[in-house]
N, C-alpha and C positions, 0 to 999 in steps of 0.2 A: 547503526540501527536505532530507530526511534519507535515509540509506541504510536498507536493510531491517533491519540489526542493531539500530538504534535503536528501530525500531517493534516488533520482537519483544518486547523488554522493556517498552516503553511501553504497548502494547495487549494483551499476553499472547496473541499470535497466533503460531502456529508458522511456521517459516521457509518450509516448502513451501507452506503455505496462503497466506502473504503474497505469495510470488513468483507463485503462480497468479492471485491477485487482481490483481496489478500487470500481468501479461500480458494478462488479460482486459479490463482497464479502462485500457489505455494511451490517453492523451488525456483521460481523465476526471480521474483523480487521480494518475496515474503517467506519467513520461516516461522515455525511454531515452537514456542518455549512454554511447555506446560499446557495451559489452556489459552495462551495469549499469542496473537500474531504479531511478529515484529517485521518491519518493512526496512529493506536496505535502500537507503535514500538514493544513491547513485543509480542503481538499477531501476528504481521506481521512476526517477526523473527521465531516464532513457526510454522507459516504457511509455510515459506520457508524451514524449516528443515523437515517438513512432506511431502513436495511436491517434486517429482523427477524432473519434468519439469514445466516451466511456459510459 
């Protein structure tokens, strides 16, 4: 699991869009730790492969 700043540069997705995706898909590829969203990389990569647009 990585924080959103790692994913912004890794996947070239904006911070607001990434946070919105994490909020909408909590339990799928994102988990909440306190007030932070953590993204599970393997599940997020699978989500991106299956999604045509974000």
